[in-house]
C-alpha positions as CSV (number, residue, x, y, z in Angstrom):
1,M,24.9,22.8,12.9
2,S,26.2,19.5,12.0
3,E,26.0,17.9,8.5
4,S,23.3,15.5,9.7
5,A,20.9,18.4,11.1
6,K,21.5,20.2,7.8
7,R,20.4,17.3,5.5
8,P,16.8,17.1,4.5
9,K,14.8,14.3,5.8
10,R,14.4,11.5,3.9
11,K,10.9,10.6,2.3
12,T,9.8,7.4,2.9
13,L,6.7,5.3,2.4
14,P,4.0,6.4,4.8
15,K,3.1,3.6,7.7
16,F,-0.5,2.3,8.2
17,N,-1.5,4.4,11.1
18,S,-3.1,1.3,12.8
19,P,-3.4,3.1,16.5
20,R,-6.1,5.5,14.9
21,T,-8.4,2.6,14.1
22,A,-10.1,1.1,17.2
23,L,-9.4,-2.6,17.9
24,C,-7.0,-2.9,14.6
25,T,-4.9,-5.9,14.8
26,C,-3.2,-5.4,11.4
27,P,0.6,-6.4,11.1
28,P,2.9,-3.6,10.4
29,K,2.5,-2.4,6.8
30,Y,2.8,0.9,4.6
31,N,-0.2,2.6,3.2
32,I,-0.8,5.0,0.2
33,N,-3.9,6.8,-0.8
34,P,-3.4,8.0,-4.4
35,Y,-6.5,10.0,-4.2
36,L,-7.7,12.4,-1.4
37,G,-11.3,13.4,-0.4
38,R,-14.4,11.4,-0.4
39,C,-14.6,8.5,-2.8
40,T,-17.0,9.2,-5.7
41,H,-18.7,5.6,-4.7
42,N,-20.4,8.0,-2.3
43,C,-20.8,4.9,0.3
44,L,-23.2,5.9,2.9
45,Y,-21.4,4.1,5.7
46,C,-18.0,5.7,4.8
47,Y,-15.8,5.8,8.1
48,A,-13.0,7.9,6.1
49,I,-15.2,11.1,6.7
50,K,-13.9,10.9,10.2
51,F,-10.5,12.1,8.9
52,P,-10.0,15.7,7.7
53,G,-8.1,14.4,4.1
54,F,-10.8,12.4,3.4
55,N,-13.8,14.8,3.1
56,G,-14.9,16.9,0.1
57,K,-14.4,16.4,-3.5
58,V,-12.1,13.4,-4.5
59,T,-8.7,14.7,-5.7
60,P,-5.8,13.3,-7.4
61,R,-2.2,13.4,-5.8
62,L,-0.4,14.5,-8.6
63,N,2.6,15.0,-6.7
64,L,2.8,11.2,-6.1
65,K,4.2,10.5,-9.7
66,R,7.2,12.5,-8.8
67,E,7.5,11.4,-5.1
68,I,6.8,7.7,-5.2
69,S,10.4,6.7,-6.5
70,E,11.8,8.7,-3.8
71,M,9.6,7.2,-1.0
72,V,10.6,3.7,-2.1
73,E,14.3,4.4,-2.5
74,G,14.4,5.9,1.0
75,T,12.2,3.0,2.7
76,R,14.5,0.2,3.8
77,R,12.2,-2.5,5.3
78,R,10.4,-4.5,2.8
79,L,6.8,-4.5,4.2
80,P,3.4,-5.1,2.4
81,V,2.3,-1.9,0.9
82,M,-1.7,-1.3,0.9
83,L,-3.6,0.7,-1.6
84,S,-5.8,2.0,0.1
85,D,-7.2,2.3,3.5
86,S,-9.3,5.6,2.9
87,T,-10.2,6.3,-0.6
88,D,-10.6,3.7,-3.2
89,P,-7.5,3.3,-5.5
90,Y,-9.4,2.6,-8.4
91,Q,-11.5,5.9,-8.4
92,P,-13.0,6.7,-11.7
93,L,-10.6,9.3,-12.1
94,E,-7.8,6.5,-12.0
95,R,-8.7,5.9,-15.7
96,E,-7.5,9.4,-16.6
97,Y,-4.7,10.0,-14.1
98,E,-3.1,6.3,-13.6
99,L,-1.9,7.2,-10.2
100,T,-2.4,3.8,-8.8
101,R,-0.7,2.3,-11.7
102,G,2.1,4.6,-11.5
103,C,2.6,3.9,-7.9
104,L,2.3,0.2,-8.4
105,E,5.1,0.1,-11.3
106,V,7.7,1.8,-8.8
107,L,6.6,-0.6,-6.0
108,V,6.7,-3.8,-8.3
109,K,10.2,-2.8,-9.5
110,H,11.3,-2.8,-6.0
111,R,9.7,-6.1,-5.0
112,F,7.5,-4.7,-2.5
113,P,4.5,-7.1,-1.6
114,I,1.1,-5.3,-2.6
115,L,-2.0,-5.4,-0.8
116,I,-5.1,-3.9,-3.2
117,V,-8.4,-2.8,-1.2
118,T,-11.1,-1.8,-3.8
119,K,-14.7,-1.9,-4.8
120,S,-13.7,-1.4,-8.6
121,D,-13.7,-3.6,-11.5
122,L,-11.0,-1.4,-12.8
123,V,-8.5,-3.5,-10.9
124,V,-8.1,-5.9,-13.8
125,R,-6.4,-3.5,-15.6
126,D,-3.2,-4.0,-13.5
127,I,-3.0,-8.0,-13.2
128,D,0.0,-7.5,-15.3
129,L,1.8,-5.8,-12.4
130,F,0.3,-8.0,-9.8
131,K,1.7,-11.0,-11.2
132,K,5.3,-9.5,-10.7
133,T,5.3,-9.4,-7.2
134,L,3.5,-11.0,-4.1
135,T,0.0,-9.3,-4.5
136,V,-3.2,-10.0,-2.7
137,V,-6.3,-8.3,-3.9
138,S,-9.2,-7.7,-1.7
139,M,-12.7,-6.7,-3.2
140,T,-15.4,-5.2,-0.8
141,I,-18.7,-6.9,-1.8
142,T,-21.6,-6.0,1.0
143,T,-24.4,-7.7,-0.8
144,C,-25.4,-9.5,-3.9
145,H,-28.5,-7.4,-4.4
146,D,-28.5,-4.6,-6.9
147,D,-31.2,-2.6,-5.0
148,I,-29.4,-2.7,-1.6
149,A,-25.9,-1.9,-3.2
150,A,-27.4,1.3,-4.7
151,L,-28.8,2.3,-1.5
152,I,-25.6,2.1,0.4
153,E,-22.8,2.2,-2.4
154,P,-24.8,4.2,-4.9
155,N,-22.0,4.9,-7.2
156,A,-19.6,1.8,-6.9
157,P,-19.7,-0.9,-9.7
158,K,-22.5,-3.3,-9.2
159,P,-21.8,-6.5,-7.1
160,Y,-21.9,-8.9,-10.2
161,A,-19.2,-6.6,-12.0
162,R,-17.0,-6.9,-8.6
163,F,-17.4,-10.7,-8.6
164,Q,-16.4,-10.9,-12.4
165,A,-13.5,-8.8,-11.8
166,L,-12.3,-10.6,-9.0
167,K,-12.6,-14.1,-10.7
168,K,-10.2,-12.6,-13.6
169,V,-7.9,-11.8,-10.8
170,A,-8.2,-15.3,-9.1
171,D,-7.9,-17.1,-12.4
172,E,-4.3,-15.7,-12.7
173,G,-3.1,-17.2,-9.6
174,I,-3.3,-14.1,-7.3
175,P,-4.7,-14.6,-4.0
176,T,-8.2,-13.0,-3.3
177,V,-10.2,-11.8,-0.6
178,V,-14.0,-10.7,-0.1
179,R,-14.5,-8.2,2.2
180,I,-18.1,-8.2,3.5
181,D,-17.4,-4.9,5.2
182,P,-19.3,-3.5,6.6
183,I,-22.4,-5.6,7.8
184,I,-25.4,-3.2,8.5
185,P,-27.9,-4.6,10.8
186,T,-31.6,-4.8,9.0
187,V,-29.7,-3.7,5.6
188,N,-27.3,-6.4,4.3
189,S,-27.3,-8.6,7.4
190,D,-29.8,-11.2,5.8
191,L,-28.2,-14.5,6.5
192,N,-29.4,-15.6,2.8
193,D,-27.9,-12.8,1.5
194,L,-24.4,-13.3,3.3
195,K,-24.5,-16.9,2.4
196,Q,-25.0,-16.1,-1.4
197,I,-21.8,-13.8,-1.4
198,V,-19.8,-16.5,0.3
199,S,-20.9,-19.3,-2.2
200,R,-20.2,-17.0,-5.1
201,A,-16.9,-16.2,-3.8
202,S,-16.0,-19.9,-3.0
203,K,-17.1,-20.6,-6.9
204,I,-14.5,-18.0,-8.3
205,G,-11.6,-19.2,-6.3
206,V,-11.5,-16.6,-3.2
207,K,-9.4,-17.9,-0.5
208,Q,-11.0,-15.6,2.6
209,I,-13.6,-13.8,3.7
210,T,-12.9,-10.7,6.0
211,A,-16.2,-9.2,7.9
212,S,-16.8,-6.4,9.9
213,T,-20.1,-4.6,11.3
214,M,-20.8,-1.0,10.4
215,K,-19.2,1.6,13.2
216,I,-20.7,5.2,13.4
217,V,-18.5,8.0,13.0
218,K,-18.7,11.7,13.7
219,G,-20.5,13.2,10.6
220,L,-22.0,9.9,9.6
221,P,-25.8,10.5,10.9
222,Q,-26.0,13.4,9.2
223,L,-24.8,11.8,5.8
224,M,-27.4,9.2,6.5
225,R,-30.0,11.5,7.5
226,N,-29.7,13.3,4.3
227,A,-29.8,10.4,2.2
228,N,-32.5,8.3,3.8
229,L,-34.4,9.7,6.7
230,H,-36.2,6.0,7.3
231,L,-32.9,4.2,7.2
232,Y,-31.5,6.7,9.3
233,S,-34.0,6.6,12.2
234,R,-33.9,2.7,12.2
235,L,-30.2,2.6,12.4
236,M,-29.9,5.4,15.1
237,K,-32.2,3.4,17.2
238,I,-30.3,0.3,17.1
239,Y,-26.9,1.8,17.4
240,S,-28.4,3.9,20.6
241,E,-27.7,0.5,22.7
242,G,-24.0,0.3,21.2
243,E,-20.7,1.4,22.8
244,W,-18.2,4.0,21.8
245,I,-14.7,2.4,21.5
246,G,-11.8,4.8,20.4
247,G,-14.0,7.2,18.4
248,Y,-16.3,4.6,16.8
249,K,-20.0,3.8,17.9
250,Y,-20.1,0.2,17.8
251,L,-23.1,-2.1,17.7
252,K,-24.0,-3.8,21.1
253,R,-21.5,-6.5,21.8
254,N,-23.8,-9.7,21.9
255,L,-25.6,-8.5,18.7
256,R,-22.2,-8.2,16.4
257,L,-20.8,-11.2,18.0
258,G,-23.8,-13.1,17.0
259,I,-23.5,-12.0,13.2
260,L,-20.1,-12.5,13.1
261,K,-20.3,-16.0,14.4
262,T,-23.0,-17.1,12.3
263,L,-21.1,-15.8,9.3
264,K,-18.0,-17.7,10.3
265,A,-20.0,-20.8,10.3
266,I,-21.2,-20.3,6.8
267,V,-17.8,-19.3,5.6
268,Q,-16.3,-22.5,7.0
269,E,-19.0,-24.8,5.4
270,Y,-17.3,-23.6,2.3
271,G,-14.0,-24.3,3.2
272,L,-12.8,-20.8,3.3
273,E,-10.9,-18.5,5.8
274,F,-12.3,-16.0,8.0
275,A,-11.3,-13.0,9.8
276,T,-12.8,-10.1,11.4
277,C,-11.8,-6.5,11.2
278,R,-11.6,-4.3,14.5
279,E,-14.2,-6.1,16.1
280,G,-12.1,-7.6,19.0
281,F,-13.2,-11.0,18.4
282,L,-9.8,-12.6,17.9
283,E,-11.1,-16.2,18.7
284,L,-13.1,-16.1,15.6
285,N,-10.4,-15.5,13.2
286,T,-8.7,-18.2,11.1
287,T,-6.1,-16.0,9.4
288,I,-5.0,-12.4,9.2
289,C,-7.8,-9.8,8.0
290,D,-5.7,-8.0,5.4
291,G,-4.5,-11.0,3.6
292,T,-0.8,-10.7,4.5
293,F,-0.9,-14.2,5.5
294,Y,-0.8,-15.0,1.6
295,C,2.2,-12.8,1.0
296,R,4.0,-14.4,3.6
297,K,2.9,-17.9,2.6
298,M,4.2,-17.2,-1.1
299,L,7.3,-15.5,0.1
300,D,8.2,-18.5,2.2
301,G,7.9,-20.5,-1.0
302,F,9.9,-18.4,-3.1
303,L,12.6,-18.4,-0.9
304,K,12.5,-22.4,-0.4
305,H,13.2,-22.6,-4.1
306,K,15.8,-19.9,-4.4
């Protein structure tokens, strides 16, 4: 047996698995989920329940404290690192375990660009680290109304708390994105509500709105049925006319295109960038959905002034 065959395989940062998500147009990047299981946010629309590792009780990946340095040192290509695609990196458990912060400390030390995706106001705790490397913070805000948020995101911080947190991040010069994701017909698709989100985002210095309509995955109908039978019946009727794409049930094409075109017009009224996520409507996008454009823009500026 050769020496190379005997040598243990080098650990590297896990790549974002875009092929597993239909119509994904994300550029190459890495992805870390410091927590497994289903978020304690308990979102009614959670697509991550489709994946075996993200069902059941949320669990901290304690081994990450030991492995993250090895992963980073074994990774040669400096791509942005997303935290996280399936389970919120700022779970309430993060206050105790600080796994996300531990990962960030190592990533920042090695100058990896960071893409944060969260619904939690705990994100402000790590502003000191965000300022040390190229960072974009995306906050999911699906409504401005507490009653709607309580229905579809019962354990997540209130919308007002998320806006406050995002303002603190933006005030430090860190690029911020609001993700209106997902838009659920008859629930948070009201144009006045959408306009209010965009207006508030604009006032606090957000650069971009990324939007997506809700996709139905295996297990989600039963989750909805158990939570709210009336809502379940209403949405299943609407989605019965939709289409399956790569394991996801989409709204009927003309319905979601109409929603997203109207939202884009609102976003452009406020002078913000706009992108859709996993929708197949590239003609609507003015930028990249995950915010990596700002990493590239900042990196270009950094290199010019070296």
